[in-house]
C-alpha positions as CSV (number, residue, x, y, z in Angstrom):
1,M,-18.9,10.5,8.6
2,K,-16.7,10.3,11.2
3,L,-13.5,11.5,10.6
4,T,-11.1,8.8,12.3
5,V,-7.3,8.4,11.8
6,T,-5.1,5.4,11.8
7,E,-1.4,5.7,12.8
8,S,1.2,2.7,13.6
9,V,4.4,4.5,15.4
10,S,7.0,3.0,17.0
11,L,7.8,3.3,20.7
12,D,9.3,6.7,20.3
13,G,7.1,8.1,17.8
14,V,8.1,7.2,14.2
15,M,5.9,6.6,11.3
16,Q,8.6,7.0,8.4
17,G,8.8,3.9,6.6
18,L,7.3,1.5,8.4
19,G,5.9,-1.1,5.5
20,G,9.6,-1.0,3.9
21,P,12.8,-0.3,3.4
22,D,12.8,1.6,0.6
23,E,8.9,3.3,1.4
24,D,10.2,6.7,2.6
25,R,14.3,7.7,2.5
26,R,14.0,11.1,3.4
27,G,16.4,12.9,5.3
28,G,18.4,9.6,5.1
29,F,16.4,7.4,6.4
30,E,17.6,3.8,6.5
31,R,15.4,2.0,9.2
32,G,12.3,1.4,7.2
33,G,10.1,-1.7,7.6
34,W,10.1,-1.8,10.7
35,Q,6.2,-2.8,11.3
36,I,6.0,-5.8,9.5
37,P,8.7,-8.4,12.0
38,L,6.0,-6.9,14.7
39,S,2.7,-7.2,13.0
40,D,0.6,-10.3,14.0
41,E,-2.7,-11.7,13.8
42,G,-4.4,-9.2,16.1
43,V,-2.7,-6.2,14.2
44,G,-4.2,-8.1,10.8
45,A,-7.6,-8.9,12.3
46,F,-7.9,-4.7,13.7
47,L,-7.0,-3.3,10.5
48,N,-9.0,-5.5,8.7
49,D,-12.0,-4.4,10.7
50,V,-10.7,-0.3,10.7
51,Y,-10.7,-0.7,6.6
52,A,-14.2,-2.5,6.3
53,R,-15.8,0.4,8.6
54,A,-14.7,2.1,5.4
55,D,-16.9,4.7,3.1
56,A,-14.6,6.8,2.1
57,F,-10.8,7.7,2.7
58,L,-8.7,11.2,2.9
59,F,-4.6,11.2,2.2
60,G,-1.8,13.3,1.9
61,R,-0.3,13.4,-1.6
62,R,2.6,11.8,0.0
63,T,1.0,8.6,2.0
64,Y,-1.2,8.8,-1.2
65,E,1.0,8.1,-3.9
66,I,2.6,5.3,-1.4
67,F,-1.0,3.1,-1.7
68,A,-1.4,4.2,-5.0
69,G,2.2,2.5,-5.9
70,S,1.5,-1.0,-3.9
71,W,-2.1,-1.3,-2.5
72,G,-3.6,0.5,-5.9
73,L,-1.2,-1.8,-8.4
74,M,-2.8,-5.2,-6.7
75,K,-4.2,-7.7,-9.5
76,D,-6.8,-9.4,-7.1
77,P,-7.8,-6.9,-4.3
78,S,-10.3,-9.1,-3.6
79,K,-7.4,-11.2,-1.8
80,S,-7.4,-8.6,0.5
81,P,-10.0,-7.0,3.2
82,I,-7.5,-4.3,2.8
83,G,-7.0,-3.8,-0.7
84,Q,-10.2,-4.8,-1.6
85,A,-11.6,-1.5,0.5
86,L,-9.1,1.0,-1.0
87,N,-9.5,-0.1,-4.4
88,S,-13.4,0.1,-4.6
89,R,-13.8,3.0,-2.1
90,R,-13.9,6.9,-2.6
91,K,-10.8,8.6,-2.1
92,Y,-9.8,12.2,-1.0
93,V,-6.6,14.0,-1.6
94,A,-5.5,17.1,-0.1
95,S,-3.2,18.7,-2.2
96,S,-2.3,22.0,-4.2
97,T,0.3,20.2,-6.2
98,L,-1.4,17.0,-7.5
99,T,-3.5,17.1,-10.5
100,E,-3.7,13.9,-12.3
101,P,-4.1,10.9,-9.6
102,N,-4.0,8.2,-11.7
103,W,-5.8,5.4,-9.0
104,A,-9.6,5.0,-9.9
105,D,-11.7,7.0,-7.9
106,T,-9.7,9.4,-6.3
107,T,-10.5,13.1,-6.4
108,V,-8.1,15.9,-5.3
109,I,-9.5,18.9,-2.7
110,A,-8.0,22.0,-1.4
111,G,-6.2,21.6,1.7
112,E,-9.0,23.4,3.5
113,V,-11.5,23.4,6.2
114,T,-14.3,24.4,4.3
115,A,-13.1,21.1,1.9
116,V,-12.9,18.5,4.9
117,S,-15.7,19.6,7.1
118,E,-18.0,19.5,3.4
119,L,-16.7,15.8,3.0
120,K,-17.8,14.5,6.7
121,A,-21.4,16.2,6.2
122,E,-21.6,13.4,3.3
123,P,-23.7,10.4,4.2
124,G,-22.0,7.8,5.6
125,A,-20.0,6.0,8.3
126,E,-16.8,6.8,8.6
127,L,-13.7,8.9,6.2
128,Q,-10.4,7.6,7.3
129,V,-7.1,9.0,7.4
130,H,-3.9,6.1,7.0
131,G,-0.5,7.4,7.8
132,S,-0.6,11.6,6.1
133,G,1.4,13.0,9.1
134,E,1.2,16.4,8.1
135,L,-2.5,16.0,7.5
136,V,-3.4,14.7,10.7
137,R,-1.3,17.4,12.5
138,W,-3.9,19.7,10.4
139,L,-6.5,17.8,11.3
140,L,-5.8,17.7,14.8
141,E,-5.3,21.9,15.0
142,N,-8.7,22.2,13.1
143,E,-10.7,20.0,15.1
144,L,-11.6,18.0,12.3
145,V,-10.8,14.4,13.9
146,D,-13.4,13.0,15.8
147,E,-11.3,9.3,16.5
148,I,-8.2,7.8,16.4
149,N,-7.1,4.3,16.0
150,L,-2.9,4.6,17.7
151,L,-1.0,1.5,17.1
152,T,2.4,1.5,19.4
153,F,4.7,-0.8,18.1
154,P,7.7,-2.2,20.3
155,V,10.9,-1.2,19.0
156,I,12.7,2.5,19.2
157,I,13.6,3.6,16.1
158,G,15.9,6.4,16.4
159,Q,15.3,8.7,13.9
160,G,12.8,9.5,11.0
161,T,9.7,11.5,10.8
162,R,7.3,11.3,14.2
163,L,3.9,11.8,14.1
164,F,3.7,14.8,16.5
165,A,6.2,17.2,15.9
166,D,7.8,19.5,18.8
167,T,5.3,21.9,18.3
168,G,2.1,22.0,17.8
169,P,-1.6,21.9,19.2
170,D,-2.5,20.3,23.2
171,V,-5.3,17.7,22.3
172,A,-6.9,16.3,25.3
173,L,-8.0,12.8,24.8
174,D,-10.4,10.2,25.8
175,L,-9.4,6.6,26.0
176,V,-12.2,4.4,24.4
177,D,-10.8,1.4,23.6
178,T,-7.7,-0.6,24.3
179,R,-5.7,-3.8,23.8
180,T,-2.7,-5.4,23.4
181,T,-1.6,-8.3,20.5
182,P,0.7,-11.4,21.2
183,S,3.3,-10.1,19.9
184,G,3.3,-6.2,22.0
185,V,1.5,-4.3,20.0
186,T,-0.4,-1.6,21.5
187,I,-3.7,-0.6,19.9
188,Q,-5.7,1.8,21.4
189,V,-8.6,4.3,20.9
190,F,-9.1,7.8,21.5
191,R,-11.4,10.3,20.9
192,P,-10.2,14.1,20.8
193,S,-12.0,16.2,23.6
194,G,-11.1,19.9,23.9
195,R,-7.8,21.0,25.3
196,P,-6.4,19.7,28.3
197,E,-6.2,21.1,31.6
198,Y,-3.6,22.3,33.6
199,A,-1.8,22.7,36.7
200,T,-1.9,26.1,38.3
201,S,0.7,25.5,40.4
202,T,3.2,23.3,42.1
203,A,2.0,20.1,42.5
204,K,3.0,18.9,46.2
205,A,4.8,15.7,46.1
206,I,2.8,12.3,46.8
207,W,5.9,10.6,47.2
208,R,8.7,10.1,49.4
209,Q,12.3,8.7,49.0
210,S,12.7,5.9,51.6
């Protein structure tokens, strides 16, 4: 299976508490719920298509518990393409502390390269990761990510956990697709392509202030 990552971030890279004011208040975060007012039909259609392609889902523990406490409690998941996908397909949680997951069709795996590589080797189209920032950074560091769907919302949050930390792996990306929704959400699809290239000498100025 191809491992794909889908992330929604603010313009300043915040991924915390996007779904609601009380979704994630770690670190005194007080600005949750910023995604929903900017989500439009374009965002919905894109995410519906993404989730429909999933054969299985891989989560970090925190995101898993957020999803299980919302999507996992839907009375009729068939009314939502996302809810239907999440409640009908396999779910894996990379965790060393979760022992008894409550959501049906959930398996806890070790957060190790071998465990994720074995999942990727199984037949199917996509193993999808949503949210799970710490897990995503680890997957990138270990070159396990095949594709990234990045939705950037036109808002500056000014606090909160960001998708990419101040230090981490450097990754070159090839742009596969890009579009902008009516509310100004930029959707970009990237494929990692090794490490970036860096200049070996100071670049000469290519413009001159008039």
